[in-house]
C-alpha positions as CSV (number, residue, x, y, z in Angstrom):
1,M,18.7,-8.5,16.4
2,A,18.0,-9.4,12.8
3,E,16.2,-7.4,10.3
4,V,13.0,-9.1,8.8
5,I,11.1,-7.6,5.9
6,T,7.4,-8.4,6.3
7,G,4.9,-8.6,3.6
8,E,4.0,-5.2,3.6
9,A,7.6,-4.3,2.7
10,V,8.1,-2.8,6.6
11,V,11.5,-3.7,7.8
12,I,11.6,-4.4,11.7
13,D,14.4,-5.6,14.2
14,V,13.7,-8.8,15.9
15,P,15.3,-10.4,18.7
16,C,16.9,-13.8,17.6
17,A,17.2,-16.4,20.1
18,R,20.6,-17.2,21.3
19,F,22.4,-20.4,21.2
20,P,22.3,-21.3,25.1
21,S,18.6,-20.7,25.3
22,R,17.8,-22.7,22.0
23,A,19.9,-25.5,23.7
24,V,18.1,-25.8,26.8
25,A,14.9,-25.8,24.9
26,L,16.0,-28.4,22.6
27,A,17.1,-30.7,25.7
28,I,13.6,-30.1,27.3
29,D,11.8,-31.5,24.1
30,V,14.4,-34.2,23.6
31,A,13.6,-35.3,27.2
32,V,10.1,-35.2,26.6
33,Q,10.4,-37.4,23.4
34,L,12.8,-40.1,25.0
35,V,10.2,-40.4,27.9
36,L,7.6,-41.0,25.2
37,L,9.9,-43.4,23.3
38,V,10.5,-45.4,26.4
39,G,6.9,-45.5,27.5
40,L,5.5,-46.5,24.3
41,A,8.3,-48.8,23.4
42,G,7.6,-50.9,26.6
43,V,4.0,-50.8,25.7
44,A,4.7,-52.2,22.3
45,V,6.9,-54.8,23.5
46,A,4.3,-56.0,26.1
47,A,1.7,-56.0,23.3
48,G,3.8,-58.0,20.9
49,A,4.7,-60.6,23.9
50,G,1.2,-60.8,25.1
51,G,-0.6,-61.0,21.6
52,G,2.0,-63.3,20.1
53,L,3.3,-60.9,17.3
54,D,6.4,-62.0,15.5
55,P,9.6,-60.1,16.0
56,A,9.4,-58.4,12.5
57,A,5.9,-57.1,13.4
58,V,7.2,-55.8,16.9
59,A,10.1,-54.2,15.1
60,A,7.8,-52.4,12.5
61,I,5.7,-51.2,15.3
62,S,8.7,-49.9,17.0
63,L,9.9,-47.9,14.2
64,T,6.5,-46.5,13.4
65,V,6.3,-45.3,17.2
66,T,9.9,-43.9,17.0
67,M,9.4,-42.0,13.8
68,G,5.8,-40.6,14.9
69,I,7.4,-39.4,18.2
70,I,10.7,-38.0,16.7
71,V,9.0,-36.3,13.6
72,G,5.3,-36.3,14.6
73,Y,5.8,-34.6,18.0
74,P,7.6,-31.2,17.0
75,T,5.6,-31.0,13.7
76,V,2.0,-31.1,15.2
77,F,3.2,-29.2,18.6
78,E,4.8,-26.2,16.8
79,T,1.9,-26.2,14.0
80,L,-0.8,-26.0,16.5
81,T,1.0,-23.3,18.7
82,R,2.3,-21.5,15.9
83,G,6.0,-22.2,16.3
84,R,6.3,-23.2,20.2
85,S,7.3,-26.5,21.4
86,L,7.3,-27.5,25.2
87,G,10.7,-26.6,25.5
88,K,10.2,-23.3,23.5
89,L,7.3,-22.4,25.7
90,A,9.4,-22.9,28.9
91,L,12.4,-20.6,27.5
92,G,10.1,-17.9,25.8
93,L,11.1,-18.9,22.1
94,R,9.2,-19.2,18.8
95,V,9.8,-20.1,15.4
96,V,8.7,-17.8,12.6
97,S,9.0,-17.7,8.9
98,D,11.8,-15.6,7.6
99,D,9.1,-12.7,6.6
100,G,8.3,-12.7,10.3
101,G,5.0,-14.5,9.9
102,P,3.8,-17.6,11.7
103,E,5.5,-21.0,11.1
104,R,3.5,-23.2,8.7
105,F,2.7,-26.9,8.7
106,R,5.2,-27.8,6.1
107,Q,8.0,-25.5,7.8
108,A,7.4,-27.4,10.8
109,L,7.6,-31.0,8.8
110,M,10.8,-29.8,7.3
111,R,12.5,-28.8,10.5
112,A,11.5,-32.2,12.3
113,L,12.7,-34.2,9.3
114,A,16.0,-32.4,9.1
115,A,16.3,-32.8,13.1
116,V,16.6,-36.7,12.3
117,L,19.9,-36.0,10.9
118,E,21.4,-33.1,12.5
119,I,20.3,-33.7,16.1
120,W,19.4,-37.5,16.6
121,L,21.8,-39.4,14.4
122,T,24.7,-36.8,14.9
123,L,23.9,-36.0,18.5
124,G,23.3,-32.4,17.7
125,F,26.8,-32.0,16.2
126,L,25.5,-30.9,13.0
127,A,22.8,-28.3,14.5
128,L,25.8,-26.9,16.5
129,V,28.0,-26.2,13.7
130,S,25.2,-24.6,11.5
131,S,23.9,-22.3,14.3
132,L,27.6,-21.0,15.0
133,L,28.2,-20.4,11.3
134,S,24.9,-19.0,10.6
135,A,24.3,-15.2,11.4
136,G,20.7,-15.8,12.6
137,G,21.7,-18.8,14.5
138,K,20.1,-21.1,12.0
139,R,20.2,-24.7,12.1
140,L,19.9,-26.9,8.8
141,G,16.4,-27.2,9.4
142,D,15.7,-23.5,9.6
143,I,17.7,-22.9,6.5
144,F,15.8,-25.7,4.4
145,A,12.3,-24.6,5.9
146,G,13.0,-20.8,5.6
147,T,12.5,-20.0,9.4
148,F,14.5,-18.8,12.3
149,V,13.8,-18.6,16.1
150,I,13.2,-15.5,17.9
151,T,12.9,-14.6,21.6
152,E,9.5,-13.5,22.7
153,R,10.1,-13.3,26.4
154,L,12.3,-10.1,26.6
155,P,13.7,-8.5,30.0
156,Q,11.4,-5.9,31.2
157,P,12.9,-2.4,30.6
158,R,13.5,0.1,33.4
159,G,10.6,2.0,32.5
160,G,8.1,-0.8,33.0
161,I,5.0,-1.0,30.7
162,A,4.9,1.1,27.7
163,Q,2.8,4.2,28.9
164,A,0.2,6.2,26.9
165,P,1.4,9.0,24.7
166,M,2.0,11.9,26.8
167,L,0.9,15.4,25.4
168,P,4.0,17.6,24.4
169,P,3.7,20.7,26.6
170,A,4.7,23.0,23.6
171,L,1.6,21.7,21.7
172,A,-0.7,21.8,24.6
173,G,-2.5,25.2,23.4
174,W,-2.9,24.0,20.1
175,A,-4.2,20.4,21.0
176,A,-6.7,22.1,23.0
177,S,-8.4,23.6,19.7
178,L,-8.4,20.1,17.8
179,E,-11.5,19.0,16.1
180,L,-11.2,15.1,16.5
181,S,-14.7,14.0,15.7
182,G,-13.3,13.0,12.3
183,L,-10.7,10.6,13.4
184,S,-11.5,7.1,13.2
185,D,-10.8,4.4,15.8
186,T,-8.7,2.4,13.1
187,T,-6.3,5.4,12.3
188,A,-5.8,6.2,16.0
189,E,-4.9,2.7,16.9
190,T,-2.7,2.4,14.0
191,A,-1.0,5.5,15.3
192,R,-0.8,4.1,18.8
193,L,0.6,0.7,17.9
194,Y,3.4,2.7,15.9
195,L,4.4,4.9,18.9
196,S,4.3,1.8,21.3
197,R,6.6,-0.1,18.8
198,Y,8.7,2.9,17.7
199,Y,12.2,1.3,18.5
200,D,11.2,-2.1,16.6
201,F,11.5,0.0,13.4
202,T,14.8,1.0,11.6
203,P,15.2,4.5,11.5
204,A,14.3,4.6,7.6
205,A,11.3,2.6,8.2
206,R,10.5,4.7,11.6
207,A,10.6,8.0,9.4
208,E,8.7,6.7,6.4
209,H,5.7,5.4,8.3
210,G,5.7,8.3,10.8
211,Q,5.2,10.6,7.8
212,Q,2.4,8.5,6.4
213,L,0.5,8.3,9.6
214,A,1.0,12.0,10.3
215,A,-0.7,12.5,6.9
216,A,-3.3,9.8,7.3
217,V,-4.1,11.7,10.7
218,A,-4.0,15.3,9.6
219,A,-6.6,14.4,7.0
220,Q,-9.1,13.6,9.4
221,V,-8.0,16.2,12.1
222,S,-8.1,20.0,12.2
223,P,-6.5,22.3,12.4
224,A,-3.1,21.7,11.0
225,P,-0.2,21.5,13.5
226,P,2.2,24.4,14.0
227,A,5.2,24.3,11.4
228,G,8.1,22.4,12.6
229,T,6.1,19.8,14.4
230,T,7.6,16.2,14.2
231,P,5.4,13.2,13.3
232,P,5.9,11.5,16.6
233,D,5.2,14.7,18.5
234,Y,2.1,15.3,16.5
235,L,0.9,11.8,16.9
236,C,1.4,12.0,20.5
237,A,-0.6,15.3,20.8
238,V,-3.5,14.2,19.0
239,L,-4.0,10.7,20.8
240,A,-3.2,12.2,24.3
241,E,-5.8,14.9,23.6
242,R,-8.3,12.2,22.3
243,R,-7.7,10.3,25.4
244,T,-8.1,13.1,27.7
245,R,-11.7,14.3,26.2
246,A,-12.7,10.5,26.2
247,Q,-11.9,10.4,30.1
248,A,-13.5,13.7,30.5
249,R,-16.7,12.4,28.8
250,L,-16.8,9.1,30.9
251,L,-16.5,11.2,34.0
252,A,-19.3,13.5,33.1
253,Q,-21.5,10.4,32.3
254,A,-20.7,8.8,35.7
255,G,-21.4,12.3,37.4
256,A,-17.9,12.5,39.0
257,G,-17.6,16.0,38.4
258,P,-17.4,18.5,35.5
259,P,-15.0,17.8,32.6
260,P,-11.7,19.6,32.6
261,A,-11.7,23.4,31.6
262,A,-9.5,23.1,28.8
263,Q,-12.0,22.7,26.1
264,P,-11.9,23.6,22.2
265,T,-12.9,27.4,21.7
266,A,-15.4,28.0,19.1
267,D,-13.8,31.3,17.8
268,P,-12.2,30.4,14.3
269,G,-13.1,26.7,14.6
270,P,-12.6,24.2,11.7
271,A,-16.0,25.5,10.2
272,A,-14.5,29.1,9.7
273,Q,-10.9,28.0,9.4
274,P,-10.4,24.8,7.4
275,A,-7.1,22.9,7.7
276,G,-6.5,22.2,4.0
277,D,-6.2,19.1,2.4
278,A,-4.0,16.0,3.6
279,A,-0.9,16.8,1.6
280,A,-0.8,20.4,3.0
281,A,-1.0,19.1,6.3
282,A,1.3,16.4,6.1
283,E,3.9,19.1,4.5
284,R,3.3,21.2,7.9
285,V,3.7,18.1,9.9
286,A,7.2,17.4,8.2
287,G,8.2,21.2,8.7
288,Q,7.6,22.2,5.1
289,P,5.5,25.3,4.3
290,S,2.7,24.4,1.9
291,G,2.5,27.6,0.2
292,R,-1.1,27.8,0.3
293,P,-3.1,30.4,2.1
294,S,-4.5,29.9,5.5
295,G,-7.9,31.3,4.9
296,G,-7.7,33.8,7.9
297,P,-5.0,35.0,10.3
298,P,-2.7,32.5,11.9
299,R,-3.7,31.2,15.4
300,P,-1.3,32.2,18.1
301,V,0.5,29.0,19.2
302,P,3.5,28.5,21.8
303,A,7.1,28.0,20.1
304,H,7.6,24.3,19.5
305,R,10.7,22.6,20.9
306,P,12.0,19.7,18.8
307,G,12.6,16.5,20.6
308,G,9.6,16.4,22.7
309,F,8.6,12.9,21.9
310,H,10.0,10.1,24.2
311,P,8.6,6.7,23.0
312,P,8.8,4.0,25.3
313,R,12.1,1.6,25.2
């Protein structure tokens, strides 16, 4: 794994490709290029013999074709497929920029030009030495271009595909009273992506972005969560309740039966008991008292047990 700082200053862990998989992908690409070289060289020689071209012209055409295949094939292929050649597609690899973005044309061209020296002229010796000495497994072309190779096709974890956020049992009573009409689809989708990629973030970035997302959701949802609720648990509860209500509406519209009995009550409600501003709600999510009056008697909630959030691995 390697740490990548994105353009938004988010630090994530990405799986660097191992040398054996890169070697197999390179062998596939070299085999394809050799087949193209032999085929096009035969066509050039036949055209030269049949068209009466002199040996110098045949040599010039052969050199042009050779460089076009050696340099042009990886450059065009990786640019059009955003960092994937035929070999990388077969092995589930991809070339990305050092900031985690897609590979660009100039980077693909730099890698292809460097490959002439480190792969073709030295039979891969320089590429092997550079990959072994580099912490990220970079060859010279990656160092010059500012790229590295990652593994996109990872083994499926035991838990299978990541499941939707589950409602923590300790927050079930509070979640039933939520007013979710102000929660935008964009905010909800951002929170869902954060939970689905929870372990892709470093611990520091995980905590920071959890607090930011919890504050953004708290500004659109009321009432505020019970004191001591962690940001992951809070986001899970909100998203799970939102999904449950959406499913209930779909069932009701389809005439499949009445919606579930657990619905928001109308007693204090958001109109009679405001949730406060985003800063106060964020402080309560973080487990810190806001110091503001609640505007009414506190709503009884079940005791919260920390550690209820179990993000997908």
